Each structure stands twice: as C-alpha cells, then as structure tokens.
N, C-alpha and C positions, 0 to 999 in steps of 0.2 A: 552674455548671450553667446548661446551655444553656436558654433560656426557650422552654414550647413554646406553639406557636398555641392561642389562643382556641378550644375548641368549643361550638358551639352547644347550649341545652338543649331543642332540639327533639327528643332522645331522651325526656328523662324528659317533656315535651310531649305527645307521640306514645305513646308506653307506655307511660313509667315517671313519669309527672305526677305523679300522687299517691301514690307512692310514699312511705311517710310514714321518710325514713330522714334523720336530724339530718345540717346543713350539717357307714431304715437298711436297715438292709436292702440285700441283693444281696453285700456283700463282692466278691470277686475270684477267679479261679480261674488258677493258676498255669501258665504255655505255657512259662516259659523255666527254666532252671536257677537254684536260690536259690542265691546266691551272698553269703558272708562277708567283710566288710572291717575293716581296725581305723585308726582315724583318730587324730591327737594336736595337740594347740595349736600343733607347730611341722610336721605335716605334715596340714591339715585335707582334703585333694582325695583324693578318688577317681575313678577311670576302670576301666570293664569292663562285660560283656554291651553295647556300644555306646552307654551314658549315663555322662556326666561328673558328678559334684557338688563345690561346692566349699561346703564349712562355711564358717564364719567363725572364727577363733583365739579369740575372744572368748566361743564358746559351747563349747568345747571344754575341760574342766580336766584330762580326764588320757586315756589310751588310750581309746578308745569304739568298741565294734561297731555297724556299719551294716549290714544285709542287702539286695540288690537282688536282685528281679526281674522278669523280664518276663512280664506275664500278659496276658490276655484282656480288654477294656476291660467291664467289669460295666456292665448296663442303661443301653447305648448306642444298639444297634444295635435298629430296630421297620420297621415299612412303608414310615416316612418318610426313616426314615437307614437305609442297607442297606449293607455290605461291600463292593460294587460300585461305589456311588458315595464312600466314606469308606475311606480307610486309615486307622487308629491303631495309631501304637508308644506301648504304656502300660508304666509300672514300676511296681513297687510299692515304697517306699521305707521304713524304717525304718531309727529309732536309740531303742529304747527306754532305755536309759541317759543320753537329753537329755530333759529335762521341758519343758522349756520354751526358745523361742529369740529372745534378743534384738536378735539382729543377721540381716540377711537369707542366703538360700542363694541359690548361681547354679546351675542345671537345666540341662543341655544333652544335649538329646535329637535324634536325626536325624529328618529326613522323607526322602520319595521324590518328588522334585521328577521324576523319570519317570512318577508316575502321573496327573500335571496334562494332562487333554487340551484343557482351555478356560478360561485364565486366565492367574495370575502365582503365584508364592509369596505376594506381600504379600495377594493376594484371597482365595487358597485355604489356605493353610498356616495354623494356629493350634495353641494351646497350652490345656489345659484341667488340674484337678486333680479328682478325684472325691472329695465330700463323701459321707462316709459316714453321718452322721447326718440327711440330707434324703434320702439314695439316688439322687441326681442330678450331674451333670457340671456344673462351673463354673468358667468363665474364669479365666485368671490373666494378669496383664504377662508379657509379652516380644518379644523381638526378634530377630528374623531373620540369621543368618550365611548369606549366600546361598554363602560360599566353602566352607563345610564343610557346607552343607547340614542345618545345624541349628538349632532353636530354643533361644533363652538364656533360660529362667523363672526371675523372681526372684519366692521365696516366703520367707515364714514361718514355714509347718510343713511336715511333712512326710506326703504320703499318698499314691495311687494319681497319677502324674503322666504327661500322655501327650502328643504331638505329634501332629496328625491333618493330612491332605492330601484335600481335596475334589476332584474327580475334575473335575467341570464348574461353574463360575462359576456360570451359570443355567440351572433348569430349573423347572418348575411348581411345583415342591413344595420349591423352595431352602429350607432353613435354616439361621439361624444355630446350629449344631451348639453354639456357644461364641458368644463375640463373637469371631468367627475371627482378623480385624485387629487387635482390641482399638485402635481408631486412638488413635494419638499426637497430641498436639495441635500446630494448625498452628504452625510455624517464624515466626518475625519477626513476631510479631503481639501484643507483651506489652500494646501500650497496648488493644486490645480487650478482654483480660483482668482490663485494670485498671478498664476501665470495668463489667465485669459486675459484677465486686465492689463499686466504688462505688456501682452502681446498688443493688445488694440491700442495701447499707449503709444507703442513704438510705428504704429498705422494710422495715426491721426483719428486715433479711437475709431478704428475702422475691424470689427470681429473678424480672426482671421481660423486658421486651422484647429487651434486649442479649442475656440469657441466653439467650430462646430462639433469635435468630438465631446466635448463639454454637453453638447447640445441634444446631440444623439444619445447619451450615456443617460440623459434625466427623460427622454421622450421612451426610450428603451424598456425601462426600468418601470416607468407610468405604463406602457403597453404590454409588457411582460415578453419582452424581444430583443437580442441583443441588439446593438447600435451597428454592427458591422453588417449583422443580418439584414436589417433594416434597410440599413447604404444598397446592399446587393438588391434587394428585392424593390425597391423604388423607382433602381436604375437599370434593371432591366426589365422587369415586368410593368412598368409604366412610359408614358410619352413622354418625352423628355422636359414638355413644358412642367409638366406636374413635378418631374424629378427634380428640375433647378430650381421651382417654386420653394418646394419643401425643403432642399440644402440651406437655402438662404433663412427660412423660419429655423430650421436646426441651429444655424450660426446666431442669430439673432436672440434664441433661447437661450444657446449659453453662456452669452454675453449679459444678459438680463440677469440671469440667474447668479453671475458670479459677481455684479454688484449686491444682490438682495445679500448676500454670504457673506461680502466683504464688510457689509453694513454692521451686521451680528456681531464679527470679530472687532469692527472698531467700536462697540459700543461695550466690549468686554476690555476695550484698551488695549487690544491686540493689534500687531499689524502696522506699526507705528510706520516702518522702512516704506511699505505702500503706503500710507497716509502723506506723507511727505515727499514723495516720488507726485503723488497725485496732485496736492496742493502747489506743487512747485509747477507744473504745466497748465496748471487748470484753465487761467485765460484764454490760451492757446487751444486746448480742444471743447471749450465752449461751446465754439460754433457750429464741432460736428453733429450728426445726427444725435449721438450719445451722449451730449456735450450736459445735458441737464441731469442726465443719470448719475454723471461723472461729478455735476457740482452737489447734488444732495448727498451723493456719498461723500463728500468732501465734509458737507457741513454736518454730518455725524459723525465725524473724525473730531469734528470742532469739539462737537459738548461733550466726546467721551473722553479724548487724551488729551485735547489744551486744557481742560479743569479737571488734572487729575491733582490730586494732594498734595504731590512731589512738586507742584510749580510754585509754590509759597514755602519758603526755606523760614517759616517763623515758629514760634513756639504757639500753645493754646493759651488758652485761661487757666488750666489746671494750677492750682497751685497759688497764684496771685492775689496779691491782696492790696494791690495799690485803688487807691481810691478812686481813682479816674476811671477805671476798670468799673466799677461798680456803677458810676454813675451814667457812664456811658452806657450799660445796659439797661440801666434803669428809665435812661428815655426811650429807648429802643422797646421796651418792652411797656409802658403807658403811652407814648406820646406818636412815637411812631413804629408800631408793628407792619409787619406785612405777611400776608397771606403767600403762601407756597402756590395756589390759584392766580392772584397775583403776578408773582414772579413768571408763571408759566406763560399767562396771559400778554405780558411783556417782550418775553425772548419770543413768543411765537410770532408775536406783531413785528419784530426786528427781523426774524426769519421770511415773513413773508414781503414785505419791505425790499429786502437786498436778496433773496434769492436768486434774480438774475443780472445781478453784480457781475457776475464772471470772475468774485474775487472771495473765496469764502472767510479770510482773514476781515473781509468788511463785519462779517455777522459776529467773528470772534472778540473783532476791537468794538464794536457797538453793545456787549454782552459786556464784556469787561468793563465798559465806560459805566454801565446801567449798577451795575455791582459795587462799583467805586464811588460813584457818587451815591448812592444810598449809604454806604461803608463809613463815607465822610462827611454824611447830613449832619453829626453832632457837632462836629468842628467848625461848620459851616455857619452855627447858629451864632448870634450876640453873645459877647462874653458874659453880660448878664444872664442869659438864660441857662450856658455853661455852667453857670456859679449856681441857679438855682438848683439844678440837678445834683451838684455837689453837695447843696446843703441838703437836700430831701434823702441824700445816704449817711448824711453828717446825725440827722435826726433819731438814724437806727441805732448811732453810737458807734457807726464806723468811722474812724478817724487814719488810719494805715496809711502809708506810702507818702509820695515827698510829691515836688511841686511839677507842675504840667509844662512840658516840653516837644519842640519837633518831632525828635526821633520817639519821643512815647507815644506821641498822635500816632505816628506812620506804627509804629508796635500795636497799639490798639486794634488801630484800622484791620493790619493785618491778620492779626488772630482772631476778628470778627467774621472776615473775609472767609477765611479756613472753615470756621465753623459753620457759616451760612452754606457753603458748598458742599460740604460733608453731606449736610443734611438735604439738600437739593439734588444731590444723585442720583434719590431713587423717585423721589417728589414730583421733581420738575425735568431734568434733564435727561433721564429715561424714557420719562416721557414723550418730550418731543423726538429722541431718538428712535422710538416706536412709529411717531405718528410720518417722519421722514421714511425711514424703513417702508411704512405702508406705502406709500408711493411708489417707492421703488419695487416694492411687492406688485403694485397695481401694473408698473409699466410689464415687470414677467410674465402678468396675468395675461395683457394685452395680448403679448408673445404667444403664451400657450394656445390664445385663442385664434390666433392666426393659424395655428397648427394645424386646432381643432378644426379648422373651417377647410383645410385641406385635405383633411382626411375624414370629414362628413359629408364631401362631394360626391353626388347622386350619381353613380353610374347605372344606365338603363343598356340590359346586357339581352341581345338579341339572337337565339340558337336558331339558324335556318337552313334549312334543306336547299333553298333556292328553286324551290317548285315554281315551273314557269306553267301559264295559263293550259288549262286542259290536260296537263300530267297531275300522274298522281305520286301523291307521297309515298317513300320508298322507306322511310324510318319511321312514319305515323306509329304510334303505342311504344315503341322503344323508351328507354330508361337513359337518362342520361345522369351523370354525375360528376362533380367539380374534384378536383384531383391535383397534388395530394393534400388531405386534411391532416390538420393537428389533432393530438389526440383530445382536445378538449372542444372541438368543432361539434355541432349540431350538424350530424349528415342529413339529415332530413331536410334541412335549409340549403342543402346544397345537392339536391336531389330530385328532379321530376321527370316529365312524359314529354314528350314530344306530339303536339297538336295532330289533326288530321290534315292540315295544311303543310304539316311539315315546318312549323314553328314552335316555340316557344320562349315566352320573355320574363324576365326577372330583374331584380333590381341588386347593387350591392353598393357599399361603402367601402373605400381603400380601408378604412379603419376594421369592418367587418372581415374584409377579404385576409389582411392581415394577421388579425387573431386567430382564426381558423385555418392558422397554415401557411396562406399564401401560394394557394393551389395556381399552378399556370397550364393545365390540361382538362381537358374534358373528354371523359371517358363514356361511349356509346354502348351500348347493354341490350340484348334481344328483348322484345317483350315478358319473354316465360324465365329471364335470367335473373339471378339475386345477386344485385352490386359490391354485396359485401363477401361474395363467398367465388363468383363466377369470373371467368376475364371476359373483358369488356372485345367488343368486334372490331372498335376501333379509337385511336386516342390520339385529340386533336390539339396541338399547342394553341395558345393562344397570349396576346400582351393585350392590358386595359389601356384604353383612351376615352375620351372624354367629349362629351356627355354621354356619347354609345359605343358599346363595344360591340361588334360583331362577329358571333363564332358561324363559320359555315361546315356542316358536316359534308359537303360535298365539293367544296373548294379546289379547284385544281391546280397542281404547280404550273407552271411556265415551262414552255421549252427551251435547249439552249438556241433555238432561231429567236425565240420571241422576245429573250433576254439582250440578246447580241445586239448592235450597233450603240447609238448616242443615246442617252439619258437626258429628260428635259431638265429636271429636278434634282439635286442630289444634296443635301445640308450634311455637314459636319459641325461636331461641338465636343467638348472636353469635360464629362463629368465629374473629374475627380483631376483639376489642374496641379501643375507643381507650385510647391511653396518652395521659394527663393531666400534664403539668408543672405545675410551680408557675408563676404569671405574677406581674408586680411591683406587681400591684394586684387583689383580690378583687375580683369583682364577681358579679351576680345571674347573668351570663352564661354564667359559667364553670361546668364540671361539676368539683367536685370528687373527689379519688383515691376517695373515699367511691362516690360514686355508679359511678363507672368500675371501680371493684371489682364494685360490684350488677352492671353489665353485664355482667362475666366470668363471674360463675357464675351468671347466670340462664338458666333455663328456664321461658318463659313460655306459659302456657293462653290460646289465643285465642278468641274467638268467631268465625266465619266463615260468610258465608252469602253464595251464589252467587244473583243475583235473574235470570233470563233473561230476554232481549230477543228475541234471535232465534238462531238457531242459532248464530249467531258469535259473538255479541255479547251482554253481561252488565254489571250493575253487582255489585261486590263490595261489601258490608257488612264493615267490619272491626272489633276493637276486642282489648284484653287484659284478660281474666279475672282469673287468678290468676297466681302463678308460685312455684320451688322453686329451692332451689341446686343445680344439677346436681352438683356435687360430693360432699355431703353427703346430699341428698332432704330437707334441712328446708325450713318455708314461708318465703318471703320475704313481707314485709307489703307488698302492692300491693294496691291497691282498683281495682276495672275502670274503665279509660276509658271516655270518650263515643264510640259508634260513629261510624268512619270509612268514607268511602265513595270508590269512585271507577271509572272505567270501564275494562272488563277485556274480553276477546276470547279465540275455543276453535276451535284449530285442530290437526286430527291429533293429538290426544291434548295437545298443549299449551298450556296458562291461562297468559295472561298479563294484570299488573294496576299502574296507576299510580293511587299515591294522594298530592294534595297536600294540603300542611296548610303554613298560613302562609308561602307560598311555597318550602318545602322537599318533597320528594318521596319515597315509597317505591315501590319499583318489585320486584316478583317476577313470575318463571316458573318455575311447576309443570309436573311431568310428572305428568298423568293416567293411572290405571291402573284394569282392570277383573279380577280376578282370575278364573279357573274357576267360584271360588264363590259369584262373583257380589259380592264386598267390591271398593266402590269407594274407593282409596286415593292419594295425591299425596305426591311429596318433590320437593323444588326447593331453588332460591337466589334471592337478591333483594339488591338493594342500598339503604341508606338514605343520599340526598343532602341535606347538611346545608349550608343557605342563610343566612346573617348578613346581615342589610343591603343585602340584592342579591348580596354574594359567597358562591360555594360555598367552604363553609368546611375541607370535611373530608366521607369518606364511610364508611359501617359496613356492613359485609358480614351478612345476615343470611342465614340456615338454616330452611327449614321442612318441617313432614312433616304429613300429615292424613289422618282416614278420616274415613267418611261413616257 
C-alpha cells in the first residue's frame, strides 16, 4: 500500500480540536395482436411481431406456451416525457408455465434510428422493463446491435420489455428515462477495478476515493462530461444536500462496477491474487453493506478459478487400453448418463442453498462432493454389477488391461473428472458465472438508477422581477437566456420572454442542465435585441436549489450595515474531505482515519459575526458551535471552539475573509443576497490551507451557507 502524506491536525485545532473522538398499478394496454408460441428444450427460440426471444434450454422442461403482444407503454408519458420526444416499442411477454428462471433470457427489440435528430444510438437508445409492483419503468442490461437496429436485452424474468429512442440528446428537461446507455465498464482498466475493491476491503467494504473516481469516470462518459467537471458543477452550482447525495451515489456506482468487472476477470481465470484475498476475508466482509456482492464475486471465482484443469494432475483417457476404463465408460453411457442441464440445476441449487453461508468454500466443497459422488458411483456398485459391465465390454472382444486395484480406481475417476469438468466449462460453469454476474450487474444497475433519480430531479424555475401590487413590470417583453450554453445545447429551450407580470416560469432537470453546458447565469436582453448577436443589459448569476430555483431580476445586494453583526444560522461542511492513509509511524501530527471520517460526515454549526470598519472593510469573528452527521442527522460530540478573527472585505455583494492560525489559513468567498422580503443570506466556498513546519501539506475545500 502506498504511504499517504502526513496531514496536519490544523483542522482539528481550528474546527474540531475539541472533538471528543478516540484516537402497482397501471398494467399495460394491448395495441397489437396477441400471439402464442410453443417452445421446447430442443427449440427454445421464438421470433415474431418484431421481437426475438431466446430462452435457455435449461429452463424449458417440456413444450411450453409463450404469449407475446405489442402494447402501449404504461405510466411512461408525462409532461416531461412525451411521445413527440421519445419513441417506445414495448412487448408484454408471458410464459405462465415457467415459475422460475434459473438461467438468462435474451430479448431482441427493434429501435427506430431515423427518429434520432440529435445524438447517436449509443446516447439516445435504451431498454427497460415495467415493474408491476412499483408501477414504474426500470432499466435492464442491454447491448446495441446497430447492424440490425435492435437492442439486445439480458433478462432473468418476464414482464413488459421495451426499447426506446430519444429524439434529441440535449434539452432543458432531458431525463434519463432509464439508465439509457447503461454505461458499460471502460475497457482495459482492470487494474483500476482491482484497486477499487482492494481499497474497499481495507475499509471493511466501504467505497473510498478510488471508487468515487471510477464512479465519476463511468457517469461522466455516460453523460459526455468529464468527472472533474461534473464534480465542480454539482458542488458549486447545486445546493449542498444534492451534491452530497450525488457524491455518495458516484462512490457506490464505482464499487458496484468494480465487482462486475472483477466477475468478468474471474470468469476468464484472471486476478487470482484478488480472488484469494477476497476469499480469505469474505466471512468478515459479508456483514457489511457490500458483503453480498463480495460473496457473489467469490462464488464466480469458485467456478472459474477453482475448477481449472490444472487442479487435477492426472492423465486423460487418450491412449488407454485398460478394460476397466471401458467398463466404467459403458456404465455411465448406458446406465448413469447425466445431462448438462441436470448438472446446471444441481450446481444452481447448491449456490442458492449456500449463498448466505459467508463462506465460498462451502459452495466449492459441495460442488466437488457432487462431482466426486458421481465419478465414484461405479466403484460403489456391488461387485457383481461391476463384473457385469466388465463382461459387457468383453462381449465386444475387448480383453486388454490388468486387474482392478485402488490405485487404478482413483486414476480412472480422476481422469473422468478431468474430462467432465472440461466439457462443463462452457455448458455449465460459464452459464452459472453469467447468472451470478447478472446479479452483480443488477446491483450495478440499481446504483445507476440512484444516480438517474438525482439527475432527473425536477426543478421549477421562477424568473421574477418581484413586482409589487399596483407596480408595472419594467422588464415585460424582455428576452432572457441561460448562459453559457454548450455547443450541442438547444438554445431555443433555454430562451424565453418575460410576461406582463414580470415573471417567467420554466422547468429543468440536472441532467438537461449539465448536458447543455451547465449554465450558471441568466442574461437579460431588451425586447428588440437578438440574444445570438447583441450584448445583454444585465447578467444575473444563480445557483440551483430544489424543488424551486428563484432567479430575481432585481435582487438587491445588502449593504455593509445590513450584513454586519451576528448571524443566526451559519453552516459549514467539507465537499472533498481528506483521505488519510496509514503512515509508517503514528504521531500526534497524524490525522487518523477516524477523524478523517468525522470530517467527511460533519455538518458544522458556526458562530459568525461581522464587525464593520467602514463600507468595504470589516473583521470576521468566527468559530464552531456544534455539529451533526449530515448523512443521519445525529449529533456529533463537538465542543465550541475559541473564536478566531481575520480581516475581511465587502464589494459588489461579495464578502471575502482570511483567517490565519499558526501559519495556516482559512479563506472564504461568500455571495451576500437580500431577498425581496428583506432576508439577508449568503452561500459560498472556501479553502483551508494546511501548513506544517513552514511547508504547505495540503488543502481542504469548505462550503458555507448562512442566514442573518
């Protein structure tokens, strides 16, 4: 493990020094003809009505009826999602005679590429199914077959499945109707995924910094925006609660994605070191939030790695002339054959019965036991039965070989085991690996849905002049436009005219906002102006809050007198907390992992007093009063710190201050606002520069909001 740099305890000295912490619904309506098909173990594939469905022969025991009907998608279209913007092809698929699917189903549904005006199939095409219990659509894993214009869905149950196409990639109210591109894991980055899991294992299966970085990368590629930019945008342009929740969501996506990639690697027999480390600690990790994922990953490794042919140091059948070999094979051929389907079902049952055992060896041992019982069955026959099968071979004229002994029995069974496992790699083990990997993919999907929910939050935007009763709106008929806009943004969606009452209402989602360039200013133009070529008469910065964002065209900035004095509510937190690694030697100057975790979760209540000197200069007196866990709301054991003070300036609504402590410093830049109702507030960011023995050892970002 890499050594982390020492981090000064300045943060504890300044803010946390006295922290006493030890070192149904809906259904579907049919709009197509209901078709019935018959599938069998020999012919498990159907094609018709524009859809192709391939069932696993392992799930079909006899001739089975399957119904398919194209339907109108239930509970999908709304004010934000309209048929004009999204084209959906949905099928209701039923197989009532199959009560459980132990293997995976492949569903191919066509999509209309000509419907796309802006974007590409990778960005604009998705797949989902309708969850009857929740009454909502949810995404499924899929691939895009551009040659046939089909989405290829991998499913483990039947429902209403659909392919959909979004007309325009970017719009003000863009929504991820589903996790539409369902981002696959970046290729060629196995090491990164390995590091994410190793990092989590070192923290009792808690996703860390590397997981967040990976989650940002996955999500950023998905939305065509860099992870760094995404972090900056969400942390500076959105209220802190949104940024905090999204940050946690990024970390979870990163770890869930790492599990999926590791499963793919394990299925190829790669990453044996990671597998061994995982299985060594699995019983300990399994009690954590991600323990089930870790256990399932270990099971994939059990199938793929533990059953490599190298495990059995024995010779195969080739070239043998021993009569007992022939008798053994004849018995299994005629008396005790076992289909791969039977092996699959047996091993699937073992997994289901032991998946909560917290010990992957339990599965491995029982699979081994099942194989050994089968390959040794011949030797457990009565001697007269063994002699019978020997005589059957002798009837064919075969008489080679010698007498039977225990060594020969072991040799024959071991050779049979090698051969059996060799042919079961693709027919049984690989299918089981895929089934378990699909479960890990399902968890990955859930984390992506969580991000989807954040990015699809509806924000009502009110642009207002704050016209009082009997007053005339000054800006009626004026044009407004959000800026700056990305080159792919639809400018018309981000442009409007102020009404006679001095207001304009619109709606956005974080996804649409970010994809369109993350505008953070509202430009105001005279009625006769062209916003594409003319200069605005006013530029108004704004920050997005939920559920409503209010942009005041005439919002006034408070005076120095109005911001001076004590503030009633001031809170501070840390959007990018430090990551602390173990040092070679512990010292009083090291911030330990417990303190770092406290910083990560802390939302601090602060004393905040501005002492006016003149209209542009003041002294800020600042300190910490108490704290809560921003994830749970529980109180933290924080004692009030001694007040700190530093010089400050105020100009054009921006308050800046710098507080020095023992050579280190806290700098903050706060935007002061005065609402039409006269309320004085601020929001802003800052940085804590940590200096140790004259050298800058790091910085910690801070975020502050306040109300007077």
